VEXSE-348142 format. One line per 3 residues: number of its first residue (from 0); their letters; for each residue x negated, y negated, z of C-alpha. Coordinates in steps of 0.02 Angstrom, whole numbers. Last residue first. Layout:
NUM	A	X:Y:Z | ...;
REM end
This chain:
432	XXX	1285:-68:1968 | 1109:-101:2034 | 1056:-200:1881;
429	XXX	1197:-325:1909 | 1119:-371:2076 | 956:-412:1988;
426	XXX	1035:-555:1890 | 888:-604:1779 | 830:-780:1817;
423	XXX	868:-942:1725 | 732:-1014:1615 | 633:-1166:1676;
420	XXX	615:-1308:1551 | 509:-1466:1562 | 360:-1381:1644;
417	XXX	248:-1409:1494 | 228:-1222:1468 | 417:-1201:1466;
414	XXX	439:-1348:1346 | 309:-1281:1225 | 354:-1096:1222;
411	XXX	451:-1098:1058 | 305:-1182:969 | 179:-1048:1016;
408	XXX	305:-910:982 | 339:-983:809 | 154:-990:770;
405	XXX	139:-807:818 | 289:-768:707 | 214:-858:557;
402	XXX	49:-768:579 | 141:-602:575 | 233:-653:417;
399	XXX	69:-694:332 | -12:-535:398 | 123:-425:322;
396	XXX	62:-259:391 | 57:-90:304 | -128:-106:257;
393	XXX	-173:-124:441 | -107:50:479 | 51:128:549;
390	XXX	33:274:427 | -26:398:558 | 148:391:635;
387	XXX	225:320:792 | 334:198:693 | 294:208:507;
384	XXX	471:257:455 | 549:99:527 | 735:113:487;
381	XXX	820:87:655 | 670:-1:728 | 673:-144:604;
378	XXX	527:-221:697 | 520:-410:715 | 486:-420:901;
375	XXX	493:-532:1055 | 508:-448:1224 | 586:-536:1374;
372	XXX	540:-574:1554 | 655:-699:1638 | 593:-636:1808;
369	XXX	725:-560:1921 | 624:-418:1996 | 694:-294:1868;
366	XXX	633:-413:1734 | 458:-402:1808 | 453:-213:1785;
363	XXX	541:-217:1616 | 429:-338:1519 | 311:-198:1472;
360	XXX	433:-114:1354 | 586:-2:1359 | 698:-100:1478;
357	XXX	751:-237:1357 | 749:-110:1216 | 910:-22:1265;
354	XXX	920:54:1088 | 1108:24:1076 | 1077:-163:1082;
351	XXX	985:-160:914 | 1008:-335:840 | 911:-417:984;
348	XXX	966:-599:989 | 888:-713:858 | 737:-827:840;
345	XXX	720:-954:699 | 568:-1033:617 | 537:-1164:482;
342	XXX	544:-1302:615 | 680:-1431:646 | 748:-1333:793;
339	XXX	617:-1211:861 | 614:-1283:1037 | 802:-1262:1052;
336	XXX	791:-1079:997 | 659:-1046:1130 | 768:-1125:1264;
333	XXX	916:-1021:1205 | 812:-863:1216 | 759:-895:1395;
330	XXX	940:-933:1447 | 948:-770:1545 | 1027:-596:1526;
327	XXX	1113:-627:1359 | 954:-621:1255 | 898:-458:1334;
324	XXX	775:-426:1192 | 724:-570:1077 | 720:-567:887;
321	XXX	601:-635:756 | 612:-747:604 | 494:-839:487;
318	XXX	547:-737:335 | 710:-638:338 | 840:-590:470;
315	XXX	794:-404:458 | 625:-447:530 | 468:-458:425;
312	XXX	324:-344:473 | 181:-348:598 | 278:-413:748;
309	XXX	279:-253:852 | 298:-299:1037 | 258:-469:1112;
306	XXX	305:-493:1294 | 337:-677:1329 | 360:-685:1518;
303	XXX	439:-833:1608 | 431:-935:1768 | 325:-813:1868;
300	XXX	302:-889:2042 | 449:-797:2123 | 386:-636:2045;
297	XXX	225:-646:2148 | 107:-542:2042 | 13:-389:2103;
294	XXX	157:-269:2075 | 174:-337:1900 | -4:-289:1851;
291	XXX	14:-109:1912 | 183:-88:1829 | 122:-170:1669;
288	XXX	-24:-49:1656 | 83:101:1701 | 211:74:1563;
285	XXX	256:258:1546 | 141:348:1425 | 151:227:1279;
282	XXX	130:74:1389 | -34:144:1457 | -140:-14:1449;
279	XXX	-79:-193:1449 | -158:-341:1363 | -131:-493:1473;
276	XXX	-134:-680:1447 | -85:-784:1599 | -41:-967:1577;
273	XXX	-35:-1084:1727 | 93:-1223:1709 | 49:-1398:1648;
270	XXX	-30:-1333:1489 | -125:-1474:1401 | -287:-1395:1340;
267	XXX	-232:-1389:1158 | -383:-1284:1110 | -352:-1164:1256;
264	XXX	-170:-1153:1204 | -215:-1095:1029 | -354:-973:1075;
261	XXX	-243:-892:1207 | -103:-884:1078 | -218:-794:957;
258	XXX	-270:-669:1091 | -90:-632:1141 | -35:-623:959;
255	XXX	-172:-495:921 | -108:-391:1066 | 66:-396:990;
252	XXX	3:-342:818 | -109:-207:893 | 53:-140:963;
249	XXX	128:-43:883 | 105:-137:718 | -72:-76:689;
246	XXX	-49:81:794 | -196:174:716 | -121:348:737;
243	XXX	-276:440:676 | -243:612:596 | -267:574:411;
240	XXX	-300:722:296 | -140:702:197 | -44:699:362;
237	XXX	-143:765:510 | -58:812:675 | -77:660:787;
234	XXX	-230:576:864 | -231:424:977 | -55:373:1030;
231	XXX	-69:186:1064 | -142:69:1193 | -159:-120:1171;
228	XXX	3:-175:1252 | 66:-353:1234 | 79:-502:1350;
225	XXX	101:-689:1369 | 141:-740:1548 | 198:-910:1612;
222	XXX	152:-948:1793 | 202:-1083:1916 | 74:-1103:2056;
219	XXX	-36:-1212:1947 | 94:-1346:1916 | -12:-1501:1880;
216	XXX	-146:-1449:1754 | -110:-1263:1746 | -248:-1133:1753;
213	XXX	-281:-1045:1586 | -291:-861:1628 | -368:-696:1572;
210	XXX	-314:-515:1591 | -366:-348:1514 | -277:-197:1589;
207	XXX	-384:-49:1638 | -358:136:1670 | -451:263:1776;
204	XXX	-416:447:1809 | -389:562:1958 | -338:737:1902;
201	XXX	-192:844:1965 | -167:1026:1908 | 7:1098:1930;
198	XXX	95:1243:2018 | 283:1263:1993 | 425:1354:2080;
195	XXX	607:1301:2069 | 753:1397:2143 | 939:1365:2122;
192	XXX	1111:1403:2194 | 1278:1315:2177 | 1211:1204:2041;
189	XXX	1356:1130:1944 | 1380:1059:1768 | 1334:1221:1682;
186	XXX	1310:1221:1494 | 1124:1209:1521 | 964:1117:1477;
183	XXX	880:1105:1646 | 788:950:1704 | 673:946:1856;
180	XXX	630:776:1928 | 509:735:2067 | 514:573:2164;
177	XXX	369:468:2220 | 278:600:2324 | 109:528:2370;
174	XXX	-33:535:2246 | -5:361:2179 | 26:277:2011;
171	XXX	84:440:1934 | 50:508:1761 | 129:654:1670;
168	XXX	43:787:1569 | 49:838:1385 | 204:943:1424;
165	XXX	292:781:1467 | 295:727:1284 | 354:896:1223;
162	XXX	495:894:1351 | 544:717:1304 | 562:769:1122;
159	XXX	649:932:1166 | 777:842:1276 | 806:716:1135;
156	XXX	858:860:1019 | 950:967:1149 | 1066:826:1206;
153	XXX	1224:920:1155 | 1158:1058:1267 | 1218:963:1423;
150	XXX	1078:918:1543 | 1082:971:1726 | 961:863:1826;
147	XXX	883:927:1988 | 821:773:2082 | 690:748:2217;
144	XXX	709:570:2282 | 617:412:2229 | 736:363:2090;
141	XXX	671:274:1936 | 675:440:1843 | 865:442:1856;
138	XXX	877:275:1765 | 763:330:1623 | 858:493:1602;
135	XXX	1022:396:1599 | 965:275:1464 | 875:403:1357;
132	XXX	1024:526:1364 | 1168:406:1333 | 1308:507:1413;
129	XXX	1451:588:1316 | 1385:766:1332 | 1347:747:1517;
126	XXX	1180:707:1597 | 1204:780:1770 | 1132:749:1942;
123	XXX	1099:859:2093 | 993:790:2235 | 853:905:2288;
120	XXX	788:1002:2439 | 962:1056:2499 | 944:1178:2644;
117	XXX	960:1364:2684 | 966:1449:2514 | 936:1287:2420;
114	XXX	765:1332:2354 | 631:1212:2297 | 445:1243:2281;
111	XXX	348:1111:2186 | 160:1101:2168 | 14:983:2142;
108	XXX	136:837:2147 | 149:705:2012 | 314:765:1943;
105	XXX	421:762:1785 | 480:936:1737 | 577:996:1584;
102	XXX	656:1169:1581 | 752:1249:1437 | 602:1325:1347;
99	XXX	545:1402:1513 | 702:1508:1505 | 814:1494:1657;
96	XXX	834:1651:1763 | 1015:1671:1822 | 1081:1670:2001;
93	XXX	1166:1500:1989 | 1007:1424:1917 | 836:1506:1924;
90	XXX	672:1422:1882 | 491:1477:1866 | 392:1333:1790;
87	XXX	228:1362:1698 | 95:1237:1749 | 100:1053:1714;
84	XXX	-55:944:1696 | -30:801:1818 | -122:639:1791;
81	XXX	-158:528:1941 | -189:344:1915 | -330:230:1966;
78	XXX	-347:44:1932 | -454:-78:1835 | -404:-257:1794;
75	XXX	-533:-300:1662 | -564:-485:1635 | -704:-511:1758;
72	XXX	-733:-539:1944 | -550:-511:1986 | -459:-580:2138;
69	XXX	-385:-728:2046 | -362:-679:1862 | -519:-714:1764;
66	XXX	-531:-886:1681 | -516:-896:1492 | -659:-969:1392;
63	XXX	-607:-916:1217 | -769:-817:1198 | -736:-727:1363;
60	XXX	-557:-683:1312 | -623:-613:1148 | -751:-511:1244;
57	XXX	-615:-441:1356 | -513:-392:1203 | -661:-298:1126;
54	XXX	-699:-211:1291 | -519:-154:1308 | -521:-87:1129;
51	XXX	-681:12:1160 | -605:83:1319 | -450:140:1225;
48	XXX	-559:220:1091 | -649:324:1223 | -489:414:1281;
45	XXX	-398:388:1447 | -253:299:1359 | -248:326:1171;
42	XXX	-325:183:1072 | -291:264:901 | -473:312:874;
39	XXX	-533:131:895 | -662:161:758 | -518:200:639;
36	XXX	-476:15:643 | -314:-46:722 | -393:-168:845;
33	XXX	-518:-232:717 | -386:-259:582 | -272:-346:707;
30	XXX	-406:-469:760 | -480:-508:590 | -308:-526:508;
27	XXX	-250:-649:641 | -410:-748:616 | -384:-756:427;
24	XXX	-200:-795:453 | -239:-953:553 | -167:-1011:719;
21	XXX	-243:-1186:723 | -93:-1245:623 | 27:-1241:771;
18	XXX	156:-1343:670 | 216:-1488:776 | 175:-1612:636;
15	XXX	292:-1524:513 | 206:-1522:344 | 212:-1335:325;
12	XXX	79:-1218:258 | 123:-1034:280 | 215:-998:118;
9	XXX	56:-1010:15 | -17:-868:116 | 102:-737:50;
6	XXX	11:-636:-82 | -161:-653:-5 | -116:-567:158;
3	XXX	7:-437:93 | -116:-293:92 | -68:-171:-45;
0	X	0:0:0;
REM end
């Protein structure tokens, strides 16, 4: 596929004085091409390519002149996680042995041994035929209690996908018991008797976010975050001899935007609020980078979060457009739209509400704490055939469109960065219902 850089550049020069013209397509191309190169080996968490990517981003932050996050001596925010390699589960339900093929386990413990013969070691939950499987599974996994989940066979296809993913090993932020979840694909909606036995292997591993800041001029304690995740899938089964999942759009494009925005706002040098630029690790395996980062931020001091996720192609709304997840949850999107009036750009509400995207990216942890934390994207996720494939490469990107979106984000953020606008908060009480 031909690179779209040279074909579209003429459409990027506008006369509007507020145009963020120091965000240039050549620089955008350099960054995203480097991050999605074969040398990065698909940037899979825990693998060498991920470390190379983190070091590249940290060096870019150093060249820009960002200040490390308070408490850090450099740009890498390093933390430990615990990866569990699952053993073979032995499960019975209502007196019948359950095939290993119909069991899915999410746990960070070295072993599980449940039996309800004389007590109830687990809560019982169901995912019925008419339930939204990804949404309910995600909600149940947030719980801290042991849960036995009975999944209706109508959900066999998504069950198999999640099962295959978890078979590679699950990750926990801590070694203590944070809730263990055993799913059984079954016609039964009750569990009058059950047993679960499982022995796992637990390894201690290291991950790193990359974080830099521009301290605010007058309102330093008020923070605006720009984020994207730099990890991807690593290697996949080969297609036409290619096995590297380069992740150019997902999410080298978002990480590129974070770096380009850091360059832009550093050159302007007039941010009244403190700006934090962060490239998250481990989004693809559960959002562990954003969880660790968010737990070390004071949510009351975070005014807004611009999480940038897959902006490498034109949105369904046409050139110079993007869409915002959770548009109805705060007035964040309306503020961005106001700041874009009179420009070539427009932002729209998320056109894929059935995908539950507001809680499927790195904005979710802070959003659950009330922060107006939203993702900005252009991906046509319902028809994107390159998503999570070996063909998500630099050559598939529209760099001109991507540059346009980064410029739009820069302009849309102006009043928030200046302290003139403060988005309303997410209603956390509504999340509990």
